[in-house]
N, C-alpha and C positions, 0 to 999 in steps of 0.2 A: 365483475370486473370491467370495466370496459375495455374493449381489446383496441387496441391502436395498431392498425394496419404501417407496415413501412410502405406494403405494397400499394398504399395509394400517394403515398411521396415520394417518389422516383428519384426528386430533387435528392432527398435523405439523403434514400441510400444508397443515390451517388457518393453523398458524401463521408456515410460512416464506409466505404469500399477507399477513398482517398485519407483516411483518415488512419487505419487499418494497416494502409498500407505506407507507412513511416515504421523507421528502424524503430524494436521495440525498446522499455524503456527497462531499467534494471530492475529486478529486486528491490526489498529492500535490505536484503544481505548485502548486496552490493554484489553477490554472486551472478558472474554472466550465465544464464542460460535458456537454448538454443526455443522457440517459442513454436509450440504444435498450432495445430488448425486449432485446438481446442481450446489453449490459451489465446488464440485469438477471438474468440467467440464467447470466450465466457467475459474478456475485457468490450469488446463490443457493448454489451450487455448492461455491465455495470457503466459504460457511456453513456445507453439507455434509457438509465436509469435515475444518472449525475445529471444527464440535463431531463430531464422533467420527461422524456418519451415515454417512457413507461410508471408507474403509479403502483401506490398499495393496491392489488386486487386485480392488477392487473396481465393477462393473460402469454406470455410471454410467445410470438409468429416465430416460433421454430423454420418455419418454412420459407419464410426473406431472411435469419438470420444469416442464414444456409444462403442465399441468395447473392446477400450481398458480400457476402466472402466468397462465394464460390468455391462451397466445399458442402460434404455431403450434411446427411444432417445426426449420423455417426458420430464422429467430434461435436456435434450442436450438444446431442445425447450427452455426454462428457460431462462440456461445461456444466448446461445444468446440475447434476451430480455436484461439479463442486462446489459450487455456487449455491446449492443446498447444501453442503459442510458449512460453508462460511455465517451463513443465515441470513442471503438474501432473496432466496424463496423456496415456497415447498413448493415438491411433486406431487402431483396428488394423481392417482391410479386412474388412465383411461381417457384422462381430464387436463393432463397439460402441467405445466410448470406458473404456479400464481409470486407477482415479486410481496414481497414479506414491510411493513414498514420500519422504519427506522427509527431507532431510537439514541438518543442522547445518551443512557446510559451501558448500550451494548459499546456504542464508538469510545465513550471513555474508558470502558472494559480493555477493547483492545488494542488501547495501546499502551496502556498497563500494561496488558500479558508483554507490549514489546518493548517496553524497558526492563521488567524481571526478565524478561529470555538473553535482553541484549546481557546486561546488570550479570547473569551469571555467567555468560561469557567473558568477560573483562574481568570474572573472575580466576576462573578458567585460564585468563590469557596470562596474568602473573606470575601463575603457579608455574603453567606449561611451557610459553615462548618463551625465544633469547630476545630480552629484551631491550637489548641495544638497536636490534635490524627492528622492532614494532613498534618503538618510540620513534626513530628516525623517519618508520614511513606516516606513523601518524603525524608528526610534526609537517612534513607534507601536504598532506592533505586538508591539513585543518588552518595554511599558510593556503594556498589554490582557492578555500573555502571564501579565504576573505581577499582577492585580490580582482574577485571577479560580483559585480549586482546581475548579473544573466546566472534568472535561477537553471539553466541547461549547467549552468560551469558551474555554477552550488551546487546542483546535485549530487555529480560526480564526484564530486569530490566529498561529497557528508557519508554516500555511500560507499565510496573508496574509502573512509574513517570506518564506518562497520564493518566491512567486508572483511578488512585486515583483523577486526576484532576476530570478529566469526572466525575465520583461517586461525589465527596464532592458539584459539582457547583449544582446536586441537579435537572436534566436538561432531562428528556424524550427526548425531543424535541432536543437536543445537541448528544446526543446518535444516534437517529437515523439518524439524519446528518452526523454523522462520520461513523456508518454503509452502508450510501448508498457511500462511499465515493473509493475512490483505490488507494496504494501506487501505482503502475503500475511497481512496480518487483514483478513477484510469487516467494515462496519462502520468507526463510528466508531474508528480507533486509538487512540486515550488512556482509553479507558475499559477497552477489551483488553488493555493493554500503558497503565498508570499510570507501571510505574516510567522511562517514556522522558519522560515531562516536564517535570521535574525534570534531566536531560539533554539537552535541546534549550534550558532556557530557558537554561545555565548555555554550551551551546554557541553556541548562536544570540548571546546578548554577546559571546561571545567573537568571532565572526564582527562584528558588527558593530562593535566597537574597530578590527581590522583595518582596514574597510572606510572608518573616519574617519578614517586614517591612510592610505590611498590605496591600501595594499598590498593588492591582488589576488592573491598569491600565500603572504598570512597566510592571508585571509582564507579560502585553494581548501583548506589542511593545515588549519582549524578544522573546516572544512562533513565534510572526509575522517576527523578523527579525534572526531568526536560521532557522525559519521553507524557508525563500526565500532559506537560504544559501544551506540548505537539498535537495530545489527547482534546485542546480545549480548540485548540487553533479550527483542526478538522469540523470539529460542532459549531461551531460557528458560520462557517463553508453552510457550510450541508442545514442549516440552520436557516442564510441567509438564501439557502433557491428554495423554500418552502420543504424540505426532502421529509420533515418529521412533521409526526401526529400532529395534528392542535393540540391534543391535548396537550404532546411533549415538549413545554413553554424548557427550555435548558437554563440550568444556573451555573455560570461561570465559576468557577474554582479559584 
């Protein structure tokens, strides 16, 4: 593949350094995790893919990524290993790391998995949590996500809702699985996928109704339905940016 060197575009390098200097975004579970150098590198590489600076078959310029972030190559290699597990790239011995093509089916699968995992968390929350405390907190987040149209504010409220359910599930395994998953969109999710705001507002209202009725299965079903719709919105965004192979024409569900 063609190597697009960041070193040949110093203004891009400065822009990416400024991007990474911003406060890190909370992960999908709503749980704050201190961002490591490897996580910064992974986010930068995802951003380069999302912005079209790295395409299928391109080799990741590891030295340029390290220089842009002011870090050694060790955390960059850690980032590449994590990104390979997520399916973003393939590491070839003695050659480097090369970007994989995105495909719509994998994106849909990714969000279906989110729906299944969050649905399991909702079931466990019904079984294990103090119902009154949880419902009050979820109602607070639901109100917050409807008070503002600012994507960052809405995103914080939505992640708070998800995070409370995950915490109430009292399952370290669920948290481990969610930390290993990727929302696929670098940076503030709801700025890049604004149509997902309405989907999550409606979906989480339905989840809350089920939880108020003590219906864990119903809440799980609503989570799955909602995340499938979010996945479709992500497919639309990635398709509009030309990130799918020409032969992979997404079919909206």
